[in-house]
C-alpha positions in Angstrom: 0.0 0.0 0.0 2.8 2.4 0.9 4.5 1.5 -2.4 1.4 2.5 -4.4 1.1 5.8 -2.5 4.7 6.6 -3.2 4.4 5.8 -6.9 1.3 8.1 -7.2 3.2 11.0 -5.5 6.2 10.5 -7.9 3.9 10.6 -10.9 2.3 13.8 -9.6 5.7 15.5 -9.2 6.8 14.4 -12.7 3.6 15.7 -14.2 4.0 19.0 -12.5 7.6 19.4 -13.7 6.6 18.5 -17.2 3.9 21.0 -17.1 6.2 23.8 -15.9 8.7 22.9 -18.7 6.0 23.0 -21.3 4.9 26.4 -20.0 8.5 27.8 -20.2 8.9 26.5 -23.7 5.6 28.1 -24.8 6.6 31.4 -23.1 10.0 31.5 -24.9 8.3 30.8 -28.3 5.8 33.6 -27.7 8.5 36.0 -26.5 10.6 35.3 -29.6 7.7 35.8 -31.9 6.6 39.0 -30.1 10.1 40.7 -29.8 10.2 44.4 -30.4 10.9 45.2 -34.1 14.2 46.8 -34.9 13.8 50.6 -35.7 14.5 51.6 -39.3 15.8 54.8 -41.0 14.2 56.2 -44.1 16.2 57.2 -47.1 15.4 60.9 -47.5 16.0 63.6 -50.1 17.1 67.1 -49.1 19.9 69.6 -48.9 23.4 68.4 -47.8 25.7 71.0 -46.4 29.5 70.5 -45.9 31.4 72.9 -43.6 34.9 73.3 -42.2 34.9 74.8 -38.7 38.1 76.6 -37.5 39.1 79.6 -35.5 41.0 82.6 -36.7 42.2 86.0 -35.8 41.2 89.4 -37.1 44.0 91.3 -38.8 44.0 94.5 -40.9 43.8 93.8 -44.6 46.6 96.3 -45.2 49.6 96.9 -42.9 52.1 99.3 -44.4 55.7 100.0 -43.2 56.7 103.5 -44.5 60.3 104.8 -44.8 62.3 107.4 -46.7 64.3 106.5 -49.7 67.1 108.9 -48.7 68.5 110.1 -45.5 67.7 113.6 -44.2 66.9 115.6 -41.1 63.3 115.3 -39.8 61.7 118.7 -39.7 58.1 117.9 -39.0 56.1 115.0 -37.5 52.4 115.3 -38.2 50.8 112.2 -36.8 51.2 110.1 -33.6 50.4 106.5 -32.7 46.6 106.0 -32.7 45.8 108.9 -35.0 43.3 108.3 -37.7 44.7 109.4 -41.1 43.4 109.9 -44.6 45.0 108.8 -47.8 47.5 111.4 -48.9 47.9 112.9 -45.4 51.4 114.0 -44.5 52.9 111.9 -41.7 56.6 113.0 -41.6 58.7 115.5 -43.5 62.4 115.9 -44.0 64.1 119.3 -44.3 63.7 120.6 -47.8 65.9 123.7 -47.8 68.4 122.4 -50.3 65.8 120.8 -52.5 63.7 124.0 -52.5 66.8 126.0 -53.6 67.5 123.4 -56.3 63.9 123.8 -57.4 64.1 127.5 -57.6 67.3 127.3 -59.6 65.8 124.7 -61.9 62.7 126.8 -62.4 64.8 129.9 -63.1 66.7 127.9 -65.7 63.5 126.9 -67.4 62.5 130.5 -67.6 65.9 131.4 -69.0 65.9 128.7 -71.6 62.3 129.4 -72.6 63.2 133.1 -73.0 66.1 132.2 -75.2 63.9 130.0 -77.3 61.3 132.8 -77.6 64.0 135.2 -78.7 65.3 132.8 -81.3 61.8 132.2 -82.7 61.0 135.9 -82.6 64.2 137.2 -84.0 65.9 140.5 -82.9 65.3 144.2 -83.7 67.8 147.0 -83.0 65.6 148.6 -80.4 65.2 145.2 -78.7 68.9 144.8 -78.6 69.3 148.2 -77.0 66.7 147.4 -74.4 68.4 144.1 -73.7 71.7 145.8 -73.2 70.1 148.2 -70.7 68.7 145.2 -68.8 72.1 143.6 -68.8 73.7 146.7 -67.3 71.0 146.8 -64.7 71.4 143.2 -63.8 75.2 143.6 -63.6 74.8 146.6 -61.3 72.3 144.6 -59.1 74.8 141.8 -58.8 77.7 144.2 -58.0 75.5 145.7 -55.3 74.8 142.3 -53.8 78.6 141.6 -53.7 79.2 145.0 -52.2 76.9 144.1 -49.4 78.9 141.0 -48.6 81.4 143.0 -46.5 78.6 144.4 -44.3 77.0 141.0 -43.9 80.3 139.4 -43.0 81.3 142.1 -40.4 77.9 142.0 -38.8 77.9 138.2 -38.6 81.4 138.3 -37.1 80.3 140.9 -34.5 77.3 138.7 -33.5 79.5 135.6 -33.2 82.1 137.5 -31.2 79.5 138.8 -28.9 78.0 135.3 -28.5 81.3 133.8 -27.5 83.2 136.5 -25.6 80.3 138.4 -24.0 77.6 135.9 -23.4 79.8 133.0 -22.2 82.9 134.5 -20.8 81.5 134.4 -17.3 80.9 130.7 -17.6 84.6 129.9 -18.2 88.0 130.7 -16.5 90.9 131.6 -18.8 88.4 131.7 -21.8 91.0 133.0 -24.3 93.6 130.4 -23.4 94.2 126.7 -24.0 93.3 126.0 -20.4 89.8 127.4 -20.6 87.6 125.6 -18.0 84.0 125.8 -16.8 83.6 127.7 -13.6 81.4 124.9 -12.2 81.3 121.1 -12.2 78.8 119.0 -14.0 77.2 115.6 -13.6 78.5 114.5 -17.0 82.3 114.5 -17.4 82.1 114.3 -21.2 79.8 117.3 -21.5 82.3 119.3 -19.4 85.2 118.2 -21.6 83.2 119.1 -24.8 82.3 122.6 -23.4 86.0 123.3 -22.4 87.3 122.2 -25.8 84.5 124.0 -27.6 85.5 127.3 -25.9 89.1 127.0 -27.0 87.9 126.1 -30.5 85.5 129.1 -30.6 88.4 131.4 -29.9 90.4 129.9 -32.7 87.4 130.3 -35.0 87.0 134.0 -34.2 90.8 134.6 -34.7 90.8 132.8 -38.0 87.7 134.6 -39.2 89.0 138.0 -38.1 92.2 137.3 -40.1 90.1 136.4 -43.2 88.0 139.6 -42.9 91.1 141.8 -42.4 92.5 140.3 -45.6 89.3 141.4 -47.5 89.2 144.9 -46.3 90.7 147.7 -48.4 90.8 145.6 -51.6 88.4 145.0 -54.5 87.8 141.3 -54.0 86.8 139.1 -56.9 83.3 137.6 -56.8 84.8 134.1 -56.3 86.7 135.4 -53.3 83.5 136.9 -51.8 81.6 133.7 -52.5 84.3 131.7 -50.6 84.2 134.2 -47.7 80.5 133.6 -47.3 81.0 129.9 -47.3 83.8 130.3 -44.7 81.5 132.5 -42.6 78.8 129.8 -42.7 81.3 127.2 -41.4 82.5 129.5 -38.6 79.0 130.2 -37.5 78.0 126.6 -37.4 81.1 125.7 -35.3 80.3 128.5 -32.9 76.7 127.4 -32.7 77.9 123.9 -31.9 80.0 125.3 -29.0 77.0 127.2 -27.6 74.9 124.0 -27.7 77.5 122.1 -25.9 77.8 124.8 -23.3 74.1 124.8 -22.8 74.2 121.0 -22.2 76.9 121.5 -19.5 74.8 124.2 -17.8 71.8 122.0 -17.7 73.8 119.2 -16.0 75.6 121.6 -13.6 76.0 120.2 -10.1 77.0 123.2 -8.0 75.2 126.2 -9.4 72.4 128.1 -7.8 69.1 128.3 -9.6 69.5 132.0 -10.3 73.0 131.4 -11.8 71.6 128.6 -14.0 68.9 130.9 -15.3 71.4 133.7 -16.0 73.7 131.3 -17.9 70.9 129.8 -19.9 69.6 133.3 -20.8 73.0 134.4 -22.0 73.6 131.3 -24.1 70.1 131.7 -25.6 70.9 135.2 -26.6 74.1 134.1 -28.2 72.4 131.3 -30.1 69.7 133.6 -31.3 72.3 136.1 -32.6 74.3 133.3 -34.3 71.2 131.9 -35.9 70.3 135.4 -37.2 73.8 135.7 -38.6 73.5 132.4 -40.3 70.2 133.4 -41.8 71.8 136.7 -43.1 74.7 134.8 -44.7 72.4 132.3 -46.3 70.2 135.0 -47.6 73.1 136.9 -49.1 74.2 133.7 -50.9 70.8 133.1 -52.3 70.5 136.8 -53.4 73.8 136.6 -55.2 72.9 133.3 -56.8 69.6 134.7 -58.0 71.2 137.9 -59.3 73.8 135.8 -61.1 71.2 133.6 -62.8 69.3 136.7 -63.9 72.5 138.3 -65.3 73.4 135.0 -67.1 69.8 134.8 -68.5 69.9 138.3 -69.9 73.4 137.9 -71.3 72.3 134.7 -73.0 69.3 136.4 -74.5 71.5 139.3 -75.7 74.0 136.9 -77.3 71.2 135.2 -79.2 69.8 138.5 -80.4 73.2 139.5 -81.7 74.0 136.2 -83.3 70.7 135.7 -85.0 69.1 132.2 -85.3 68.5 129.4 -87.7 66.2 126.3 -87.6 69.0 124.2 -86.1 69.6 126.7 -83.3 65.9 126.8 -82.5 65.6 123.0 -82.4 68.7 122.8 -80.1 67.2 125.5 -77.8 63.9 123.7 -77.7 65.8 120.7 -76.5 67.4 122.8 -73.8 64.0 123.9 -72.6 62.8 120.3 -72.4 65.9 119.4 -70.5 65.4 122.3 -68.0 61.8 121.2 -67.5 62.9 117.7 -66.8 65.3 119.0 -64.1 62.3 120.7 -62.5 60.4 117.4 -62.5 63.3 115.5 -61.0 63.6 118.0 -58.2 59.9 117.9 -57.6 60.1 114.1 -57.4 62.9 114.4 -54.8 60.8 116.8 -52.8 57.9 114.4 -52.9 60.2 111.7 -51.6 61.2 113.8 -48.7 57.6 113.5 -47.4 55.9 110.4 -46.0 52.2 110.4 -46.8 49.7 107.8 -45.8 48.8 105.7 -48.9 45.5 104.6 -47.3 42.8 105.6 -44.9 43.8 104.0 -41.7 45.3 104.2 -38.2 48.9 104.9 -37.2 50.3 102.0 -35.2 54.0 103.0 -35.1 55.7 106.4 -35.1 59.5 106.3 -34.6 60.2 109.7 -36.2 61.7 112.3 -33.9 62.0 116.0 -34.7 65.6 116.9 -35.5 66.9 113.4 -35.9 68.5 112.1 -39.1 66.3 109.5 -40.8 68.2 106.6 -42.3 67.2 105.4 -45.8 64.8 102.4 -46.1 64.3 102.1 -42.3 60.6 102.0 -41.5 59.6 104.9 -39.3 55.8 104.8 -39.6 53.3 102.0 -39.8 49.7 102.4 -40.9 47.0 99.8 -40.9 43.7 100.0 -42.8 40.8 101.1 -40.6 38.0 99.6 -42.7 39.1 96.5 -44.6 39.7 93.8 -42.0 40.5 90.2 -42.8 40.7 86.9 -40.9 43.6 84.6 -40.9 43.0 80.9 -40.0 45.2 77.8 -40.1 43.2 74.9 -41.7 44.5 71.3 -41.1 45.5 69.3 -44.1 42.6 67.0 -43.6 40.2 69.8 -44.4 42.1 72.1 -46.7 41.2 70.2 -49.9 37.5 71.0 -49.3 38.1 74.8 -49.1 38.3 77.0 -52.2 38.6 80.7 -52.8 35.2 82.3 -52.9 33.7 79.9 -50.2 31.3 81.8 -47.9 31.6 81.6 -44.2 29.4 82.2 -41.1 31.4 84.1 -38.5 31.0 84.7 -34.8 33.4 86.4 -32.3 34.1 85.3 -28.8 33.9 89.0 -27.8 30.2 89.3 -28.9 28.8 85.8 -28.3 27.3 83.2 -30.7 24.1 85.3 -31.2 25.9 88.0 -33.1 26.7 86.7 -36.6 28.7 88.0 -39.5 29.5 86.8 -43.0 32.6 86.6 -45.0 34.3 84.8 -47.8 37.7 83.1 -48.6 40.0 85.3 -50.5 43.4 83.5 -50.4 44.9 80.1 -49.5 48.6 79.9 -48.8 50.1 77.1 -50.9 52.9 76.6 -48.4 52.3 74.6 -45.3 52.7 75.8 -41.7 53.4 73.1 -39.2 51.6 73.8 -35.9 52.2 71.3 -33.1 53.3 68.7 -35.6 50.2 69.1 -37.8 50.6 70.6 -41.3 48.2 73.5 -41.8 47.6 76.0 -44.5 47.1 79.7 -43.8 43.7 80.8 -45.2 42.5 84.4 -45.5 38.9 85.5 -45.3 37.5 89.0 -45.8 34.5 90.3 -43.9 31.6 91.2 -46.2 30.8 94.3 -44.3 32.5 96.6 -41.8 31.5 97.0 -38.2 33.2 99.5 -35.8 33.1 96.9 -33.0 35.4 94.6 -34.8 39.0 95.3 -33.9 42.3 93.7 -34.9 43.3 90.8 -32.7 39.7 89.5 -32.0 39.2 85.7 -32.1 36.8 84.6 -34.8 34.9 81.3 -35.1 34.5 80.3 -38.7 32.0 77.9 -40.4 33.2 77.8 -44.0 30.6 76.5 -46.4 32.6 74.2 -48.7 29.8 72.5 -50.5 26.0 72.6 -50.7 24.0 70.0 -52.6 20.2 70.3 -53.0 17.7 67.6 -53.6 20.0 64.7 -53.1 19.5 61.3 -51.5 21.1 61.0 -48.1 21.3 58.8 -45.0 23.1 59.0 -41.7 26.7 58.1 -41.9 26.2 55.7 -38.9 23.9 53.5 -41.0 26.8 52.4 -43.3 28.7 49.1 -42.6 32.1 48.4 -44.3 32.9 45.1 -45.9 36.5 45.5 -47.0 36.5 48.3 -49.5 32.7 48.1 -50.0 30.0 50.1 -48.3 26.8 48.3 -47.5 23.5 49.1 -45.7 21.1 46.7 -44.0 17.7 46.4 -45.7 14.8 44.8 -43.7 13.5 41.7 -45.5 9.8 40.9 -44.9 9.2 37.5 -43.4 12.9 37.2 -42.4 14.7 38.1 -39.3 18.0 38.5 -41.2 18.2 41.9 -43.1 19.6 42.1 -46.7 23.0 43.6 -47.2 23.0 46.0 -50.1 26.1 47.7 -51.6 25.9 51.4 -52.1 28.2 54.2 -53.4 28.4 57.5 -51.5 29.3 61.1 -52.3 29.8 64.2 -50.2 29.9 63.9 -46.4 27.8 66.5 -44.8 28.7 68.4 -41.6 25.5 67.2 -39.9 26.3 63.4 -39.8 24.5 62.8 -43.2 26.2 61.5 -46.4 25.1 61.6 -50.0 24.0 58.3 -51.6 24.8 58.1 -55.3 23.7 54.5 -56.1 22.0 51.6 -54.4 19.1 53.2 -52.7 15.9 55.0 -53.5 14.0 57.7 -51.7 11.6 56.3 -49.1 13.4 53.0 -48.6 14.0 51.9 -45.0 17.3 50.8 -43.7 18.4 49.4 -40.4 21.2 51.0 -38.3 24.6 49.4 -38.8 25.6 47.1 -35.9 29.1 48.7 -36.0 
């Protein structure tokens, strides 16, 4: 009886286990048949945009370094750093005294040569010859008077120089007329003290030598060449004495043991001396120019008279016409040299460098002034080699600046691509230049720009997400759901342009509206 009961219980347990197994199998089958479907991606048609995103820096489109072609003394500085200038505005000028004198002489020569030509073409009448001779006599008398005035100019210049040295500075030196001339005070600059002492000795020598020259001229009828040389010598003497006064002023300014009142007295005396010497120099130069002008006038009138007396023929007229052309060319050459003694801004812009100093000697071809364009700004960006092939001149770009935030947008376009590489942190890059399409006063050189360069735009093309593509060797495939089968079909496709928004162009293998599965990659 017990065995029967045990058997019945075992059969019940076996039946229960079998039932549970059957239930599990049925549940697994149902679960497999009711598993969630794999999501698909539609093949769409639309606009595909390809961009290259980089950062760059705002720079002026034009940055000019300006210099003089020849050396000269700077006489005027008309613009400082930060000044806004217009095209053609004067920035720096060199002294033009010599060039202006050359121009005046060249223009006078043109007038003379033209007058000679006119006389040749007109011919001469006896009354014209008489008039010309009268003019010649008057011109000669004017020149003689100018030379006669040389003595007065020289003596007056000597007197002013002597007063400047021996009256205005004698109280500053001990033993002023001897080799042992010394300043009556000490200075904070030993070299300035030596220069002043030596300058005082040399000034005495200049005055003695000059006095000897003037005494040799008095009481005699000096030739014009002798008087010309006397004016040249006077100019040299005055320049040397002026140099001595300048050195003495430097010593006074660095004096270490003078009272303020004494310093003021010495400075006043030296200033008076320098003023008188400057006036004397001006008088000497003026007398030289007057003589030169009178001599040119005399030469012109003499030439005209000679032509009138000699008569003229066609060959003479042609030759004289050539002389006129040559004289005019000399004027143009001098005008060109004057123009080169002035630095003008070639553009509207802002001065960023100004190294010119009044009174200094400018060296040739050494940049003194820099001007950057104030309106035309460009952006320089370094594009890696992986992206540079996509970029072309003319590509448009959306631009934002860190300084203004992403909400403020600007536009521009690519204007240049440097063919030479620039290696930055081991990566070859290529300098690319973009120009802003419009100006904005807020944009300044040096700002950081964020660039999205539009390198390609295709409209109405088939496209799919790049992540849907699987790779089988050198082939590209997508997974196509197959109705009634759990295993999708692999279909080979060809692709085109990769967009910047994770989509890629499909050239062959798919049609619009088809569904594809995501790649398991």
